[in-house]
C-alpha positions in Angstrom: 4.8 -5.9 11.0 7.9 -7.9 11.5 8.7 -11.0 9.6 11.7 -13.2 8.7 12.9 -14.8 5.6 11.8 -18.5 4.1 13.2 -20.3 1.6 11.8 -20.8 -2.4 10.5 -24.1 -2.2 7.7 -23.4 -5.3 4.6 -21.7 -6.7 1.0 -21.6 -6.0 -1.2 -20.5 -8.1 -5.5 -19.4 -7.7 -6.9 -18.1 -10.4 -10.8 -17.2 -11.7 -12.2 -19.8 -14.2 -13.4 -17.2 -16.0 -11.3 -16.3 -19.3 -10.7 -12.6 -20.4 -9.7 -11.6 -24.0 -5.8 -9.9 -24.0 -5.8 -6.3 -25.3 -3.0 -4.5 -27.1 -5.0 -1.5 -26.9 -2.5 1.7 -26.1 -3.8 2.8 -22.6 -6.1 5.8 -23.3 -4.9 9.4 -23.5 -7.8 10.6 -21.2 -6.5 12.8 -18.6 -8.3 12.1 -14.8 -10.0 15.0 -13.9 -8.5 17.1 -11.4 -10.6 17.6 -8.3 -11.7 20.9 -7.0 -10.3 22.7 -4.5 -10.9 21.3 -1.1 -13.9 19.2 -2.5 -13.0 15.7 -1.8 -16.2 14.2 -1.6 -18.9 14.8 -3.6 -22.6 15.5 -2.0 -24.7 13.2 -4.4 -23.5 10.2 -3.9 -21.3 10.1 -7.0 -17.7 10.4 -7.7 -15.2 11.1 -10.5 -14.1 8.5 -12.7 -12.7 8.1 -16.3 -14.2 5.9 -19.0 -13.2 2.4 -18.9 -11.1 0.4 -21.7 -12.6 -2.7 -21.0 -15.2 -4.3 -19.1 -13.7 -7.0 -17.3 -9.8 -6.6 -15.6 -7.2 -9.2 -14.1 -5.6 -8.7 -11.1 -2.9 -10.3 -9.9 -1.0 -10.3 -6.6 2.3 -11.5 -6.9 3.9 -13.3 -3.2 7.7 -13.1 -3.7 10.6 -13.6 -1.2 13.1 -11.2 -0.5 16.6 -11.5 0.5 17.1 -9.3 3.4 19.4 -6.6 3.4 21.7 -7.3 6.5 24.8 -5.6 5.5 24.6 -2.0 4.5 27.6 -2.7 2.3 25.8 -5.2 0.2 22.5 -3.1 0.1 22.7 -1.8 -3.9 23.6 -5.6 -4.6 20.6 -7.3 -2.9 18.2 -4.3 -4.2 19.5 -5.2 -7.6 18.7 -9.2 -7.0 15.4 -9.0 -6.0 14.1 -6.5 -8.3 15.4 -9.4 -11.1 13.7 -11.9 -9.2 10.4 -9.6 -8.9 10.8 -9.0 -12.8 11.1 -12.7 -13.0 8.0 -13.6 -11.0 5.9 -10.9 -13.0 6.8 -12.1 -16.0 5.5 -15.7 -14.6 2.4 -14.2 -14.0 2.3 -12.5 -17.3 2.5 -15.7 -19.1 -0.1 -16.9 -17.3 -3.7 -17.9 -19.2 -5.3 -15.1 -17.5 -2.5 -12.0 -18.4 -2.7 -9.2 -15.7 -3.9 -5.7 -16.2 -2.6 -5.0 -12.4 0.5 -6.7 -10.9 0.5 -6.1 -6.9 3.6 -6.8 -4.8 4.1 -6.8 -1.3 5.5 -4.1 1.0 9.1 -4.8 1.1 9.5 -6.8 -1.9 13.3 -5.3 -2.6 14.6 -5.3 0.4 12.9 -7.5 3.0 11.9 -6.2 6.8 15.1 -4.4 7.4 16.1 -4.5 11.1 18.4 -1.5 11.8 18.8 2.1 13.4 17.5 5.0 11.0 21.1 5.8 9.9 21.7 2.1 8.4 17.8 2.3 6.9 18.4 5.6 5.4 21.7 4.0 3.3 19.4 1.5 2.1 15.9 3.3 1.3 15.4 4.2 -2.4 14.6 7.0 -4.7 12.4 7.1 -6.6 12.1 7.3 -9.6 15.5 5.1 -9.5 17.1 2.0 -10.6 14.8 -0.3 -9.1 11.4 1.8 -10.4 13.1 1.8 -14.1 13.5 -1.8 -13.9 10.0 -2.5 -13.0 8.7 0.0 -15.4 10.1 -2.1 -18.3 8.2 -5.0 -16.6 4.9 -2.9 -17.0 5.7 -2.0 -20.7 6.5 -5.6 -21.5 3.7 -6.8 -19.6 1.2 -4.2 -20.7 0.0 -3.4 -17.2 0.2 -1.6 -14.0 3.3 -2.5 -11.6 2.3 -1.7 -7.8 5.1 -2.0 -5.3 6.0 -1.1 -1.7 9.5 0.2 -0.6 11.5 1.7 2.2 12.1 5.2 0.2 13.3 8.6 1.1 12.2 12.3 -0.3 15.2 14.7 -0.7 12.3 17.6 0.9 12.1 15.2 3.8 16.0 14.9 5.1 16.5 12.0 7.7 13.2 10.6 7.1 12.5 7.0 6.1 9.2 6.6 4.3 7.3 3.4 3.6 6.1 4.2 0.1 3.6 2.2 -2.9 4.8 3.1 -6.2 2.1 3.0 -9.1 3.8 2.4 -12.6 1.7 2.5 -15.6 1.4 0.5 -18.7 3.7 3.1 -20.3 6.5 2.6 -17.6 5.4 5.9 -16.2 5.1 6.5 -12.8 1.5 7.6 -12.3 1.9 7.7 -8.1 4.0 7.6 -5.5 1.4 7.4 -2.5 2.9 7.6 1.0 1.4 5.2 4.0 -1.4 7.5 5.9 -0.3 6.5 9.2 1.4 3.7 11.2 -0.3 1.5 13.8 0.4 2.6 17.2 0.2 0.9 21.0 0.2 -2.5 19.1 3.9 -3.4 20.6 4.6 -3.2 24.3 8.0 -2.0 23.8 8.1 -0.3 20.4 6.5 1.6 17.7 7.2 1.5 13.6 9.6 4.7 13.2 8.7 5.1 9.6 7.4 8.4 8.4 3.8 8.7 7.5 1.4 11.6 6.3 0.4 12.3 9.8 3.7 12.5 11.0 4.7 15.7 9.0 1.1 16.3 8.1 1.3 20.3 8.0 4.7 19.9 5.3 3.0 17.1 3.5 0.2 19.4 2.7 2.2 22.1 1.6 4.0 20.0 -0.7 1.9 17.4 -2.0 -1.7 19.3 -1.2 -4.7 17.7 0.7 -5.9 15.3 -2.0 -3.2 13.1 -2.0 -3.2 12.2 1.7 -6.0 9.5 0.6 -5.3 9.7 -3.3 -7.7 7.3 -5.7 -5.6 7.1 -8.8 -8.6 7.2 -11.7 -7.7 5.0 -14.8 -8.7 3.2 -17.5 -9.1 -0.2 -15.5 -11.1 1.6 -12.6 -10.8 3.9 -9.7 -7.3 2.3 -7.9 -6.3 3.2 -4.3 -3.0 1.7 -2.5 -2.0 1.7 1.2 -0.1 -0.3 3.6 -2.1 0.7 6.5 -3.4 -1.8 8.4 -6.5 -2.3 11.4 -7.7 1.2 10.6 -11.0 1.5 9.6 -11.4 5.0 9.4 -8.5 5.3 6.7 -10.3 2.8 4.7 -13.7 4.7 5.2 -12.2 7.5 3.8 -10.9 5.9 0.7 -13.9 4.7 0.1 -15.8 8.0 0.4 -13.5 9.3 -2.2 -14.7 6.8 -4.8 -12.5 4.0 -4.5 -13.5 0.7 -6.5 -10.3 -1.4 -6.3 -8.3 -1.3 -2.7 -4.4 -2.7 -3.6 -2.9 -3.3 -0.1 0.9 -4.5 0.9 1.6 -6.0 3.7 4.8 -7.6 5.9 2.1 -10.3 7.5 -1.5 -9.5 7.8 -4.8 -10.3 8.9 -7.3 -12.2 6.4 -10.2 -10.5 8.5 -9.0 -7.1 8.0 -9.3 -7.5 4.3 -12.7 -9.1 4.1 -14.3 -6.6 6.5 -12.4 -3.6 4.6 -14.2 -5.2 1.3 -17.9 -5.7 2.9 -17.8 -2.4 4.8 -16.7 -0.3 2.0 -18.2 -2.1 -1.0 -14.9 -2.2 -3.0 -12.5 -5.0 -4.2 -9.6 -5.5 -1.7 -6.2 -7.2 -2.6 -3.6 -8.0 -0.4 -0.1 -9.0 -1.3 1.9 -10.8 1.6 5.6 -11.9 1.8 5.8 -15.7 2.6 6.6 -16.6 6.1 6.3 -19.0 8.7 3.9 -17.5 10.8 -0.1 -17.5 10.9 0.2 -14.3 9.2 2.4 -14.9 6.9 1.8 -15.2 3.0 -1.6 -16.1 1.5 -1.9 -13.3 -0.7 -5.7 -12.7 -1.2 -8.3 -10.7 -3.5 -11.9 -10.3 -1.6 -15.0 -9.4 -3.5 -17.3 -6.2 -2.1 -19.5 -9.0 -0.5 -16.4 -10.5 1.4 -15.8 -13.6 -0.7 -12.5 -14.8 -1.3 -11.9 -15.1 -4.8 -8.4 -15.8 -5.3 -5.7 -16.8 -3.2 -2.3 -17.9 -2.8 -2.3 -21.5 -0.7 0.7 -21.8 0.8 2.1 -19.2 3.8 5.8 -19.7 3.4 5.8 -20.4 -0.6 6.0 -18.1 -3.7 3.2 -17.6 -5.7 0.6 -15.5 -7.4 -3.1 -15.6 -7.5 -5.4 -13.9 -10.0 -9.0 -13.1 -10.7 -11.2 -11.4 -13.4 -13.2 -8.1 -11.9 -16.2 -7.3 -14.0 -15.2 -3.8 -13.4 -17.7 -2.5 -16.0 -21.1 -4.3 -14.3 -19.6 -2.8 -11.0 -19.6 0.5 -11.7 -22.7 0.7 -13.2 -25.1 2.8 -11.1 -22.7 2.6 -8.4 -22.6 4.9 -5.3 -20.9 6.0 -2.6 -20.9 3.6 0.7 -22.9 4.3 3.4 -21.3 6.0 6.2 -23.0 6.8 9.3 -21.4 10.3 9.6 -24.4 12.4 10.8 -25.1 9.8 13.6 -21.5 9.7 14.8 -20.2 12.9 14.4 -20.9 14.4 17.8 -18.9 11.5 18.9 -16.2 11.8 16.7 -15.8 15.7 17.1 -14.5 15.4 21.0 -12.6 11.9 20.3 -8.5 13.3 20.9 -5.9 11.7 19.4 -3.3 10.5 22.1 -0.6 11.0 19.4 -0.7 14.7 17.5 0.2 14.9 13.8 3.4 16.5 12.6 5.3 14.5 16.1 8.3 13.7 13.5 8.3 17.1 11.7 11.7 17.2 13.7 15.4 18.0 12.5 17.1 15.0 11.3 19.4 14.5 14.0 16.4 14.7 16.6 14.3 11.8 14.8 14.2 8.9 16.7 16.8 6.1 15.5 14.6 3.0 16.4 11.5 1.6 17.4 12.5 2.1 21.2 13.3 5.5 20.8 10.3 6.0 18.6 7.9 5.0 21.4 10.1 7.2 24.0 8.7 9.9 21.8 5.1 9.0 21.2 5.0 9.1 25.4 6.6 12.3 25.7 3.9 13.7 22.8 1.0 11.6 24.4 -1.7 13.5 25.2 -3.2 10.6 27.1 -0.2 9.9 29.8 -0.6 11.6 32.8 2.8 14.1 33.5 4.1 11.4 36.3 4.0 9.0 33.8 5.7 11.1 30.9 8.4 12.1 33.6 9.5 8.0 33.9 10.5 8.1 30.0 12.8 11.5 29.9 
């Protein structure tokens, strides 16, 4: 979603009052079990995990402003400036009474939302690993915490494509996972569509390179089963994360609906957090952490100011005896099997020169690919 920038005027801090003892224990060397081929959900209601390091962990959402990249010639300079600011904010969070085990930044803390065509956006998109992720890896090691952040990124195997990637860096400073956005919201805006590449838009090629399990990855860690996504208003996406054993859903955004976070946590019986950018809008700022019963556990109070919010999650108690959430799959299967997506998958699996340059061109492409529009409606856009 689109936003602007606000000036830095202060910090907000919302924390649980429960104290937790810091740990200097090295991350366990246990390897996460690999899912059996094509078995994505267990039939007995259990889900794969690795042992927890401790019974309680601290999750912190960091709400940072970001200088927008308006002049592409200054992209590298602004990326470095914003990454330095992220590290400063991360250090403030780490120096707080409740030192975080997981630090969650928002969708575009390195660049802000970029208003520009694909040929410009691809120039400012980062490579992962790269200078920015390497700098944030040092923060992860310094703070002994997982660091999660979103960014515009590029992939050499998908030339011309601009990706929205959430990167998960572990306590050793190693990239644990690069998580692609599963899909963009469609038909939400009247005059344009989001043109970044997602799993859905190149699904066959994505599966060939990364495998089907990485479409909705669940990262098994010593602090619980983590999932990360920038998707919004997409309940089936989060149902799938729930089915695969997510315990803590880490979400990144550029403006969001608080009700979406609460609903998602309750329906899927997991903790849900959203890191947002400060902006003067009903949907700006107010980064939040919500419990599985929909209770707001911590929140940055301001919509326009920077800040961070932390909470203690009793992950050990939460996991005890836990089974997968209850979903009405059998009941609804007859209807779901007949539903046809308006836009087929792989609609951005195109040569680089044929990729839409902007949101307006993306809308034209989707109208042409539509399974719902009548022939005469399609011809109007050709």
